[in-house]
N, C-alpha and C positions, 0 to 999 in steps of 0.2 A: 525627405526620409518620411516626417512626421507629418508635412500636407497629403503624403501623401496614403500614408495608414490612415488621418482625418478624415480623404475623400473615397474611403473604400465602402462604408457602407453604402454612402449618394448610387457610388458607381456599381454596386453589384445588385442594387435595388430597381433601377435604370435597364436591366439586364433585356436584351429583346426576347421575345417570347413569353417575360413573366407577366402574369394578368393583372391586370392594374390592383385588385381586392389583395394581393399578394406581396404587393410591393413596400407594405407598409411593416408588416410582417417581417418580411429579408431584412431591411433597414433595423429593424431593432435586433434582431438575431446577431446579427453580423459585430454590431454596436456593444452588444452584450457580451460574444466573443473577447470582443477588441480589449474592452474593459475591465476583464478579470486576466485577461494571458500573461501582464507583468507577476502578478500573484503566485499564478500557477508555474508558471518557471521557476520562478525563488523558489516556492518548493519542491521544484524537483531536484533545484543544486542543493539545497540542504539534504532533502534522501539520498543523492549522490556522493555526498560529499565533496562538494567542490565550490562550497565557502569558504573564503579566505580569512584571514586574523584582522578584526578591526580592532587596529591599536587606540587605545584611549591618550597614548604618544607623554606616558608617566616613568612604567617601570620600565618598558623595551625600549630599548636606541631607537630609531626610526632602521638605521641601516643593518639592525640585526631582524628588526621585523619583517625586512621584506627579503632577507636571505632564510629565516625561521618558516616552514609550511607545514605547521601543524593543520589534522584535519580532527572531525569527529563522526562517529558513524552513529553517535543515540539518536536522532529521529530515524535513520533507515530502521533502527531497533526498536522504537516506538510504534512501528507501521507494521515490521513483521512480527512485532510477540502479539500482537491479536491476527493479523490476518493468518498468522498458520494456526489460531485456533478454531478459524472458519473456515470448513469445507465442506463442500454440498457432495452430496452422495445421490443425486436424483432423486425423483419423484414416488408421491404413492397416491392414491384414488381407490374410489369405491367401486371402480369398472376395470377388469383385469384385463380385456382389449385394450382399453387407454393407458394402461400401465405400460403395458410393451409397444405402443406406439409413443409413449414418451420417453421409453427407453433408445427405442430408436431414433429419435430426435437429437435426445443427447451425444449418442453414439456416433451419427453424421456428423454434428458440429462439435463434437468433442469439448460438451458442455461441462465439466467436469475441471476440464483443464483451461477451459475459457474464462471460468467463472474465477480461478487459482488470479490469473493476472487481474481482471477486472476489480478483484476486492481490494486488490495490491493497492492501483490507480485511485479509488474511492476513498481508502484511509490518506492519500497524498494529498487530496485535490477536493475532499468532503463529497464527491460524486462520481459518478460514472456511469456511461449510458449502453444500453444494450440495446438493439434495432432488432427487427423480425420482418424478412424480406421472403421476397418467393424467387425460385428458380429459372421461372418464366416458362414453365413445362403447361402446354394447357390443361391435357390430358392427365396427370400424375403432379400436381405442382410443390415440389420436396421447398420446406420450411429452411433460410437459409437465418441462422443468427450472427451478429458481428459485434464488438465490442468500441466505443469511443470512450477515452481519456477527457475529462474536462479540459487541456489544455486545446482540444481542437474542436471543442464545443460550445457554442452557445443555447442555452433553455429558456424560453419564456412558460411558468408558469398561473395555472387558473385558480383561482383562492376559492371560487363558488364548485368547481368541480372537484376540487383537491387533486387536481392530473397535470400533466404537461400538456402547455396547451398548441405548441409549435418546438421544434428543434433543428438546427443545422449545424453540422461537421463537416470540419476542415478535411478534404481527402485527399487532396495532393497539394504538394508548396513547391517554390523554387528560389535558390539564392537572389537576394537582389545584387546590382551591381558593387554594392559596396564589402559584399563577400563574407560577411557575417551576422546578417539576418535572412529572414525566410519571408515570403509573400508567397499567400495560397492562390492557386490555379484554378481548383476545383472544389466546389462546394456539391453535399447534396441537404436536403430540406426536407423534414416530415412534418406536414400540415393534417388534419383532420379527415381529409379527403383526398392528398395525392405524398407524393413522392417527386419533388422537383432538383433536378442535374442541375447545377447551373457552374459554366465553364466557362473560362476567360479563350478567347480564342481574336486572331488578328486585327479582328473589327470591333473589338470589347467582349463585354460577359454575356452570354448566349441563357438560355434557359430550355428545360423539355422537361414537359409531364408523363407521369406513370401515376394513371389515377387507382386507386383502390377503395374498397367498401367496407376497411375495418372498422369506419366509424369513431376512430381515434387516431393521433400519430402514431405510426410505426415503432415507439420510441420508449424505453421506458427506463428513469435512472435508479439506479441503487446507492443510497443516501445514508451516510452516517450521522447521528445526530442532526435528526428533522427537528426543528421548531415552529412554530407559527410563524416566527418572527423570520428564521431563515428554513424555507422549504427545500434549500439542497444543501442544508446541512451544516459541519463542521470540520475542518480538516483535524487529524492526529498530530499532523506539524502546526500548533497553534501558534501565537505569537509570543507563548511563555515556553515553546520549547528551542522555537531558534534564540530567544532572548540566552535561556539558560545553554543553550551550544555554542553561543556567540562568548560568552565566558569560558566555559570546559577550552574551547579553542586559544584563549589568548592566555589562561591557566598552564595549558601544555604548551607553550614559548615561555612562559616566566618561568615553566619548571625545568624546561630544556639550557636556560640558558644560567640559571641555579647550578645545574647538573656541572656544567661546564665549569664554573667556580669554583664547585665542589670538588672536582675531582684534580685541579691543580691549586691549592691553595694558594695567595700573598702572601711573601715574605716582605719583610723589612730588613733594613740597615739603618746603623745612628752611629755617627763618630769616621767618616768619610770625610774625603777631600772634598769630592764630587757627588751630586746624586744624579742618579740616570735609572730610567727603566728597562735601557739597551733596547733591540731589537726582539723581534719575536723569535727568534732563534734561542738568543742568548736566555730570555725568559723563560724557554721550554729547557733550554740546559739547565737554568738552576732550578727548576720546580724537579725534573728528572735527579739530578742528585748531581749531577757533573762536579769535579772540584774545583772550589773558585778562592781564590786568593784576593783578603782585602790589606791594604796597607794601611799604617798607622796616619792619622790625621796633621794638619800642622803645629798640634797642640802636644803631638804626641800621645794621642789617645789612641786605643782600641779600637777597631769595630766591635758595633754591637749585631747579632743579628738574631731576628725574632721572625715568628710567622703569625700570621692571622688567625681569630679560631676560625675552623671549618664550619662554612655554610651548613645548617643541617634542612635534607629534603623534606621533614617534617611535616611543618606548616603547609608547604603545598600538596602533601598527601593527602591531609586532613580538608583541605578547601575545596579539593576533588572529588572526599567523598560526600562533603558538605553539597556540593553541587548533584552531583548524583543521588542523593536524597530528596532532594527540590526536583530531580528529572523523575523520578518515581513517583513523587506525591502526583504530577502534573498527569505523566501517562498510566496511574497501576503498572509499570513492566516493575519484576521484583527486585530489588539491587542486585542480587546474586548473578542479575543476567547483563547488568552494566560492568560488570568487572568489580565489582566490591562485597568481598568476599569477609564473614564476620569470623573471628579467631574462634570462636566455637562451634562445632558443628551443627545444625541445626535439627531440630528432630520434624517427622512426619509432620503432627500439627503442627509447627511453625511452618515447614515449607509449603501446605497447603494455604494456610491464612495469608499467606506472602504473594500468591498466585490468585487469591480468593477475588477479588476485584477485577483481576485481567479477565478472570473467568464471566463474571457477570456481566462485564461490557462487550464479550464474545457472546454470553446469548442475547442479548440486545440486539447486539449486529445482526445474528443469524433470522431473528423474528422479524426484522428490518426488511432483510435481505428476502428473506425467505417470500414474502409479499409481493415484493418486486418479481422473483421468479414466476411465483404462479399466476401474474401477468402476462409475464413471458412465454410461458405454456399454453395458455387460453390462446395468445394469439399465434402461436406455432399451431396449434389445433385448429386455429380458424384458415389458415391459408392452406394447411392440410386439405381440408374437408371443405373449401369453396366456400365457406361460411363467414360472419363475421364476428366479432367481441362480444358483442351481446349473447348472439344466439349461445355460443360457447360456453360461456358466462351462468347463462338460464339452463342449462344442462344439470344443472348442479353435483357433478364430479367430484366434488369434493378433495380438487388439488391440494396437494403442499409440500414444498419441498423438505427433501432431510439432509439434518445436518448431523456429522461424527458428535459427538459428546465433547462440548470445547474445553470440558475439567480434566481428558485424557487421563482418564483412573490406569491403573496397572491393570495387568492382564487379571493377576493372582484375586485385586481386590474387586475387579468386575466379576470376576469368574463366583467369588463366593458371596457378592450380593445376589446375583441371578439365582443360585442354588436355594438359595435362604426364600427367595420369593416364587422359587417354582415348590419347594415343598410346600409353602400356606398356596398356592395358585398351581395345582398341577398341572389345568389345561395350558398352561399359559407356556410350556414345554413346546405346544404344536404349533405356533406362533412363531412369525418372523421377525416379530418384533423383541424375541428375547434373542436370537440372533441379531438383529441388530444392535440389541444394547450390550453383548459381548464383544461388540468392535467389529463382526463383519463389513464388509464391504459388500455394496450392490451385487459385482459380480460373482463376489464370492457365495453371496447366499441365493444365486443364481444354480452357482454348481452344486451347492447342497440338496437344492430342492429336485436337482435331474440326479444327483447318488441315491438320494431317498426314494423317487419312486422307480428305477432300475431296482433299489432293494426290496421296496414294496412287493415289483412285477414280479422276482427271482423268488422271493420267496413264498408270494402265490404259488407259483410254478410249482415250485420243489412239494407244497403241500398238497396239491392236485397229481402229482406223480405219484409220493407216498400213499395218495388215498385211492387209487389205480392198482397197487399192486399189494 
């Protein structure tokens, strides 16, 4: 199986129908996907809570370690705490017709819901892909937007253009004969001039080209924490997060064992003829208060019965608090979200301060993802208009992705702030920006616009009728 994996890049690059100029690119893309797949799969296991205890063989007997199955949901919390504060709400432009067209594209592709899934995959694996293709209608082409997680994608980066050079995604796979692992049977590659579908046939891999005139690959990555050295960013499930999660899982196992001993404290007897611990049932009966009889020993001394001090759970609780504090420091997730509650109620200022770092992370994420969504919007318009990316970008439509406020202020506080701003800038009340700041979604704003037009029409009609009478 390892040999088959090693041969996969060569086999796909030798696909029938694949042009020689693309063979090296396809080989590199498959190799990149293979090289990162195991790490992406590992992060998926941490996110889904499928990581088992990593016992170090000191405090936990190996027999008990196999029977206890503690899990930790903290990696999922690290992802969802940030994803929940990044909510895409459509596009704005300087042209009303383009606004309507982009709203139609968003609705047809359910882009708001799609973004929700994409941002979760992005935070788990550091990036996720959005691809823009056409439905193939020659008269009225409709843009189709699809998403691909990093677990099934290989991407190369162009440092000079600061853009994707080429990308490959796994579209279908099948179980290998071992019944445990899967192998790809259908791939799709995106290059600057074509979309290449590569499928496994009985005669081997075969490639089919679909040319396009976009002038760039039809994909755009949404990247979390991009740097010059890491153009595809960093995962929220970092090595530190995984290490702390392993510690927390071990501590849960230790706590479970300590709780068992604490529930049934050990007893001791001195002065009997023989010493025994008895069967499991006898030990249980002794702990639960069944009447026991002790005889004198050979010297005629009476037996002395005692009990070991009950184990305290406090050290385990304190250690879990310490791990939660470390996890909070790494991820900016508030301690209260990790199940650690302060003895004293937090003030409003303390609550805001606890989430301030996470809000800043969400603002940075929205800025980065907003630029990627703008590229996706331009490609979608190019597909709909039958043009290319450069032409749509040259139109200077000032397309911008909208996001709800990541701070998620309360309705009362946000309303109070807007009232004060409108009192200083009265013309702000006639702008849709005021409605956006109040937390209205794009759909509700459209309904409010319609109601405003109806109200203006009825008012004008009523005034006209009164003037006639």
